[in-house]
C-alpha positions as a printed Julia matrix, in Angstrom:
174×3 Matrix{Float64}:
 -16.37  -20.13   -1.21
 -16.4   -23.32    0.56
 -12.52  -23.45    0.1
 -11.89  -20.24    1.46
 -14.86  -20.42    4.12
 -12.07  -23.45    5.06
  -9.19  -21.23    5.08
 -10.73  -18.15    6.98
 -12.54  -20.1     9.53
  -8.95  -20.83   10.87
  -9.21  -17.64   11.94
 -12.21  -18.28   13.88
 -11.31  -21.36   15.32
  -7.52  -20.16   16.81
  -8.83  -16.69   18.39
 -12.27  -17.58   20.01
 -13.12  -16.02   22.61
 -10.34  -13.59   22.38
  -7.59  -16.02   23.87
  -4.14  -14.38   22.74
  -1.88  -16.16   20.64
   1.63  -15.61   20.16
   4.26  -16.23   17.44
   7.82  -16.29   17.01
   9.08  -14.23   13.61
  12.64  -13.41   14.02
  12.9   -13.42   17.63
  10.0   -11.25   18.01
   6.7   -12.14   19.82
   3.35  -11.18   17.89
  -0.04  -11.13   19.58
  -2.96  -11.33   17.62
  -6.49  -11.04   19.05
 -10.03  -11.81   17.85
 -10.95   -8.6    17.36
 -14.71   -8.26   19.08
 -17.54   -7.62   16.65
 -16.95   -3.69   17.41
 -13.33   -3.83   16.91
 -14.45   -5.52   13.35
 -16.76   -2.92   12.62
 -14.26   -0.15   12.7
 -12.93   -1.62    9.72
 -15.92   -0.67    7.67
 -15.35    3.18    8.05
 -11.72    2.88    6.62
  -9.57    0.86    4.54
  -6.72    1.92    6.58
  -8.25    0.99    9.81
  -8.27   -2.85    8.4
  -4.85   -2.91    6.96
  -3.51   -1.03   10.58
  -4.98   -4.02   12.23
  -2.52   -7.4    12.36
  -6.38   -9.6    12.62
  -7.89   -7.79    9.97
  -4.89   -7.66    7.26
  -4.73  -11.17    8.02
  -8.21  -11.57    7.15
  -7.92   -9.04    4.19
  -5.31  -11.0     3.21
  -6.78  -14.55    3.31
  -9.84  -13.23    1.55
  -7.36  -11.88   -1.17
  -6.31  -15.44   -1.19
 -10.01  -16.88   -2.21
 -10.17  -14.74   -5.08
  -6.9   -15.02   -6.43
  -5.6   -11.54   -5.93
  -3.26  -11.68   -3.04
  -0.44  -10.42   -5.12
  -1.64   -6.97   -4.34
  -1.68   -6.69   -0.53
   1.64   -8.5    -0.64
   2.92   -5.78   -3.32
   1.32   -3.29   -1.15
   3.18   -5.03    1.9
   6.45   -5.23    0.35
   6.73   -1.54   -0.56
   5.86   -0.37    2.9
   8.68   -2.47    4.22
  10.82   -1.51    1.0
   9.96    2.79    2.04
  11.66    1.64    5.67
  14.43    0.58    4.43
  17.7     2.49    5.45
  20.79    1.02    3.76
  21.14    2.36    0.0
  22.55   -0.96   -0.89
  19.56   -2.92    0.7
  17.17   -0.47   -0.98
  18.89   -1.82   -4.22
  18.51   -5.06   -3.78
  14.83   -5.02   -2.19
  13.9    -3.34   -5.42
  15.34   -5.26   -7.63
  13.31   -8.18   -5.75
  10.16   -6.23   -6.22
  10.47   -5.56   -9.31
  11.4    -9.26  -10.2
   8.21  -10.96   -8.41
   5.66   -8.42   -9.0
   6.55   -5.7   -12.16
   8.19   -7.59  -15.17
   6.66   -9.35  -17.31
   5.39  -12.94  -16.43
   6.56  -12.3   -12.95
   5.56  -15.19  -10.32
   3.16  -12.4    -8.75
   2.42   -9.56  -11.31
   0.39   -7.13  -10.36
  -2.2    -5.46  -12.48
  -0.37   -1.77  -13.65
  -0.18    0.06  -16.82
   2.77    0.14  -19.24
   3.87    3.55  -18.61
   3.82    2.54  -14.46
   6.0    -0.19  -15.32
   8.23    1.84  -17.93
   8.82    4.11  -15.58
   9.67    1.88  -12.48
  12.13   -0.52  -14.96
  14.03    3.04  -15.62
  14.69    4.19  -12.01
  15.15    0.72  -10.38
  18.88    0.82  -11.21
  19.14    3.95   -9.21
  16.38    3.18   -6.47
  15.01    5.68   -4.44
  12.17    5.19   -1.48
   9.1     6.57   -3.78
  10.38    4.42   -7.06
   7.18    2.15   -6.35
   4.88    4.87   -5.18
   2.85    5.16   -8.61
   2.67    1.42   -8.57
   1.17    1.22   -4.87
  -1.19    3.87   -5.12
  -2.7     2.23   -7.94
  -2.84   -0.98   -6.38
  -3.77    0.44   -2.82
  -6.86    2.23   -4.96
  -7.96   -1.4    -6.74
  -8.0    -2.53   -3.29
 -10.02    0.25   -1.62
 -12.25    0.21   -4.14
 -12.91   -3.28   -5.65
 -11.77   -5.9    -2.77
 -12.37   -4.0     0.02
 -15.87   -3.84   -0.18
 -16.51   -7.31   -1.2
 -14.41   -8.08    1.69
 -16.94   -6.0     3.93
 -19.83   -7.96    2.37
 -18.43  -11.54    2.7
 -19.72  -14.23    4.98
 -16.5   -14.57    7.0
 -16.26  -10.51    7.99
 -20.19  -10.53    8.9
 -19.1   -13.03   11.06
 -16.96  -11.31   12.67
 -19.22   -8.27   13.38
 -22.17  -10.98   15.06
 -22.32  -10.34   18.67
 -21.81  -13.96   20.55
 -24.72  -14.41   22.67
 -23.57  -15.29   26.42
 -24.52  -18.9    27.58
 -25.98  -19.65   30.52
 -22.34  -21.16   31.8
 -20.54  -18.32   31.31
 -22.8   -16.17   33.11
 -22.71  -18.3    36.35
 -18.86  -18.52   37.18
């Protein structure tokens, strides 16, 4: 537990007092804010609220890493990216990469899905469509929503985000 607390404390330390942090990724600027306690509490209302928030997604991903099951969110995100792909050539190459990374037996980030779903994907991968991973993505989403998400909401890290920090006297006088 201490190891993941250390990892997750990174988010608290690097974004304290809701300061803006910028990152450069492929020429884009991404803004990350430490959420207010009210915003963090919204994540408990729906799993989609958590996934839609960049900080929430990063925190959930770090939590999954601490539980040794980050392949689930990585697969889900890869599928979300895959569904946005326009080019048929890119669709096929991305489908093969997702299959090699997450689906095939002994894949480096193999996800836990049933044999029938794996077989269905293996058959459809050669003529990839935007929906060839839909069944697997739904299963992984359900697994995260029903198992990992409730544990995340009970985690010390999430509980810390939801706490209101008392205003210090020094802050009040300025």
